[in-house]
C-alpha positions in Angstrom: 0.0 0.0 0.0 2.8 2.4 0.9 4.5 1.7 -2.5 1.2 2.5 -4.3 0.8 5.7 -2.3 4.4 6.8 -3.0 4.0 6.1 -6.8 0.7 8.1 -6.8 2.4 11.0 -5.2 5.3 10.8 -7.7 2.8 10.6 -10.5 0.8 13.6 -9.3 4.0 15.7 -8.8 5.3 14.7 -12.3 2.0 15.5 -14.1 1.4 18.8 -12.2 4.9 20.1 -13.0 4.8 18.8 -16.5 1.5 20.4 -17.6 2.3 23.7 -15.9 5.6 23.9 -17.9 3.7 22.7 -21.0 1.3 25.6 -20.8 4.2 28.0 -20.6 5.9 26.4 -23.6 2.6 26.5 -25.6 2.2 30.2 -24.7 5.6 30.8 -26.2 4.6 28.9 -29.4 1.5 31.1 -29.7 3.6 34.1 -29.1 5.9 33.4 -32.0 3.2 32.0 -34.3 3.0 35.4 -36.1 6.7 35.3 -37.1 7.5 31.6 -37.6 5.8 28.6 -39.1 4.6 25.5 -37.4 7.3 23.4 -39.2 10.0 25.7 -38.0 8.7 25.2 -34.4 8.7 21.4 -34.9 12.2 21.5 -36.4 13.8 23.9 -34.0 12.6 22.4 -30.8 13.3 18.9 -31.9 17.0 19.7 -32.6 17.6 20.8 -29.1 15.5 17.9 -27.6 17.5 15.2 -29.5 20.8 16.6 -28.4 19.7 16.7 -24.8 18.2 13.3 -24.8 21.2 11.7 -26.4 23.6 13.4 -23.8 21.3 12.3 -20.9 21.1 8.7 -22.2 24.9 8.5 -22.4 25.4 10.2 -19.0 23.1 7.8 -17.1 24.1 4.8 -19.3 20.6 4.0 -20.6 20.3 1.8 -23.6 18.1 3.4 -26.2 16.2 0.3 -27.0 12.5 0.2 -28.2 10.6 -2.8 -26.8 7.6 -2.6 -29.2 8.6 -0.6 -32.3 5.2 -0.8 -34.0 3.2 0.6 -31.0 5.8 3.2 -30.2 5.5 4.5 -33.8 1.7 4.5 -33.7 1.8 6.4 -30.3 4.3 8.8 -31.8 2.2 9.4 -34.9 -0.8 10.2 -32.7 1.2 12.8 -30.8 2.5 14.4 -33.9 -1.1 14.8 -35.2 -2.2 16.1 -31.8 0.4 18.9 -31.8 -0.3 19.6 -35.5 -4.0 20.2 -34.8 -3.5 22.0 -31.5 -0.8 24.4 -32.6 -2.6 24.9 -35.8 -5.4 26.6 -33.9 -3.1 29.1 -32.1 -3.2 31.9 -34.6 -7.0 32.1 -34.4 -8.1 30.9 -30.9 -7.2 32.2 -27.5 -4.9 30.0 -25.5 -7.5 29.3 -22.9 -10.2 28.3 -25.4 -7.7 26.1 -27.4 -6.7 24.5 -24.1 -10.2 23.8 -23.0 -11.1 22.2 -26.3 -7.9 20.1 -26.1 -8.7 19.0 -22.6 -11.7 17.0 -23.7 -9.1 14.3 -24.2 -9.7 12.6 -20.8 -13.4 12.3 -21.8 -12.4 10.8 -25.1 -9.9 8.5 -23.4 -12.8 7.0 -21.4 -14.9 6.7 -24.5 -12.1 5.1 -26.6 -11.2 2.8 -23.7 -14.7 1.4 -23.9 -15.3 1.4 -27.6 -11.9 0.4 -28.9 -10.1 -1.4 -26.0 -13.3 -3.0 -24.6 -12.8 -1.7 -21.0 -16.1 -1.6 -19.1 -17.6 1.8 -18.4 -19.8 2.7 -15.4 -22.9 4.8 -15.6 -20.9 7.5 -13.9 -18.3 7.5 -16.7 -21.0 7.6 -19.4 -22.5 10.6 -17.5 -19.0 12.3 -17.5 -18.7 11.7 -21.3 -22.1 13.3 -21.9 -21.5 16.3 -19.6 -18.1 16.8 -21.2 -19.5 17.2 -24.6 -22.1 19.6 -23.3 -19.2 21.6 -22.0 -17.6 21.6 -25.5 -20.9 22.9 -27.0 -21.1 25.7 -24.4 -17.6 26.9 -25.2 -17.6 26.4 -29.0 -21.2 27.5 -29.6 -21.7 25.9 -32.9 -24.2 27.7 -35.1 -23.6 31.1 -33.5 -21.5 34.0 -34.8 -18.9 33.2 -32.2 -18.2 29.8 -33.7 -15.0 29.2 -35.6 -14.2 26.0 -37.5 -10.7 26.4 -36.1 -12.1 25.5 -32.7 -12.5 21.9 -34.0 -8.8 21.6 -34.5 -7.9 21.2 -30.8 -10.9 18.9 -30.4 -9.4 16.6 -33.2 -6.1 17.0 -31.4 -7.7 15.7 -28.2 -8.8 12.6 -30.0 -5.3 11.8 -31.0 -4.0 12.6 -27.5 -6.5 10.3 -26.0 -5.3 7.4 -28.3 -1.7 8.2 -27.4 -2.4 8.1 -23.7 -4.2 4.8 -24.0 -1.4 3.3 -26.0 1.1 4.6 -23.4 -0.9 2.7 -20.7 -1.7 -0.5 -22.7 1.1 -1.0 -25.3 4.0 1.1 -24.2 4.1 0.5 -20.5 7.5 -1.2 -20.6 9.1 1.5 -22.7 11.6 3.9 -21.2 10.3 7.5 -21.0 13.7 8.6 -22.4 13.2 6.3 -25.4 9.6 7.5 -25.9 10.7 11.2 -25.8 13.6 10.6 -28.2 11.5 8.8 -30.7 8.9 11.7 -30.5 11.7 14.3 -30.9 13.0 12.5 -34.0 9.5 12.4 -35.4 9.2 16.2 -34.8 12.4 16.6 -36.7 11.2 14.6 -39.7 7.9 16.4 -39.7 9.6 19.8 -39.5 12.0 19.1 -42.3 9.4 17.5 -44.5 6.9 20.3 -43.9 9.4 23.1 -44.7 10.6 21.4 -47.8 7.1 20.6 -49.2 5.6 24.0 -48.4 8.6 25.9 -49.7 8.3 24.1 -53.1 4.5 24.1 -53.4 3.1 26.6 -55.9 0.6 28.1 -53.5 -0.9 31.4 -54.2 0.3 34.3 -52.0 -3.3 34.9 -50.9 -3.5 31.3 -49.7 -0.3 31.5 -47.8 -1.3 34.8 -46.3 -4.5 33.4 -45.0 -2.8 30.7 -43.0 0.9 31.7 -42.7 1.6 29.6 -39.6 0.6 26.4 -41.4 1.3 27.1 -45.1 4.5 29.3 -45.3 7.8 27.8 -46.0 11.1 28.6 -44.1 11.4 32.1 -42.8 14.5 33.9 -41.6 15.0 33.4 -37.9 16.6 35.8 -35.4 18.9 34.8 -32.6 16.0 35.6 -30.2 13.7 33.2 -31.9 16.4 30.5 -31.9 16.7 31.0 -28.2 13.0 30.7 -27.7 13.0 27.4 -29.7 15.9 26.2 -27.6 14.0 26.9 -24.5 11.0 25.1 -25.8 13.1 22.1 -26.8 14.7 21.9 -23.3 11.3 22.2 -21.7 9.6 19.7 -24.1 12.3 17.1 -23.3 11.4 17.2 -19.6 7.7 17.6 -20.2 7.3 14.5 -22.5 9.4 12.3 -20.2 7.4 13.5 -17.2 4.0 12.9 -18.6 4.9 9.5 -20.0 6.4 8.5 -16.6 3.4 9.8 -14.7 1.0 7.7 -16.7 3.3 4.7 -16.3 3.7 4.7 -12.5 0.5 6.1 -11.1 -3.2 5.1 -11.5 -4.4 6.9 -14.8 -7.6 8.2 -13.0 -5.4 10.1 -10.5 -3.0 11.4 -13.1 -5.8 12.5 -15.4 -7.5 14.4 -12.6 -4.3 16.5 -11.9 -3.7 16.8 -15.7 -6.4 19.6 -15.6 -3.9 21.9 -13.9 -3.0 22.6 -17.6 -6.2 24.5 -18.0 -5.6 26.8 -15.1 -2.0 27.2 -16.2 -3.1 28.1 -19.8 -5.5 30.7 -18.4 -2.7 32.2 -16.3 -0.2 32.3 -19.2 -2.8 33.5 -21.6 -3.5 36.5 -19.3 0.3 37.2 -18.7 1.3 37.0 -22.4 -1.8 38.1 -24.3 -4.1 39.8 -21.7 -6.8 37.0 -22.4 -9.7 37.0 -20.0 -12.0 33.9 -20.4 -15.7 34.9 -20.7 -18.5 33.5 -18.5 -19.4 30.8 -21.1 -15.8 29.7 -21.4 -15.4 29.4 -17.7 -18.7 27.6 -17.4 -17.7 25.1 -20.1 -14.3 24.7 -18.5 -16.0 23.8 -15.2 -18.3 21.3 -17.0 -15.3 19.7 -18.8 -13.2 19.4 -15.6 -16.1 17.9 -13.7 -16.9 15.5 -16.6 -13.3 14.5 -17.0 -13.0 13.6 -13.3 -16.1 11.5 -13.6 -14.9 9.8 -16.8 -11.5 9.2 -15.5 -12.6 7.5 -12.3 -12.1 3.7 -12.6 -15.0 1.3 -12.7 -15.5 -0.3 -9.3 -14.7 -4.0 -9.3 -17.2 -6.4 -7.7 -16.0 -8.0 -4.5 -14.9 -11.6 -4.7 -16.7 -14.0 -2.3 -14.4 -16.5 -0.7 
């Protein structure tokens, strides 16, 4: 029991520190989204992450060995898609709204765990799933003038993140967090290089590029200040990805997912600090619904007592 408690405390500490740092890093990405492209962000931060991870692995003597190559690649692909959709919404959405839409992922995790992985779901969890999607509707307000199709990007990202978390728990439990982080960093590097090469060579109209510069522009000249920011993001991302992966490996997912919501509060704080964003009443109401729903959905199904 003591060992379980200690691991839960470690998991809560890791997830809390990781998501707080993640919100700060994401605020920096949003800050530079007017000057750089998504593919430059992917490329720049991955370079620094890879260097750090290789150095750390050599220093602690860890063998960079993948146990299940297929599932690690699938997990990595899901996370690349998640960041693509999430960061793609930054030029249009406020950080707090994007964060709330993204944090439907615990609800989707419960839904996918039942529909795809065959895990039983209680009435409480189904109630959480329903309440969570009501919260999404309250925030996004489809059909109104306030609705933006860009708001669906972080929701799509949430679906990929939910799958990644389920794969971390079910298929990648034996993988080293360092290995998972390195594979992800390499995937970011490949995506960054590929995106820059393809978009720099595509014959897109200037009007098209101007409409979505963060997603469709090719390589832009980068200042020393921007390189420093990407280096900071790379360093932080290294610790963040390893921390999140380890938290979900050592502690009960229900507990970890509950404290994962610290990201929403952190995003609101950094959104105010960097962009003077103040979430409206509907956004705060939807946030409360989603947090409540996520906690319900993340709680494990009670197991029936065995009769001796």
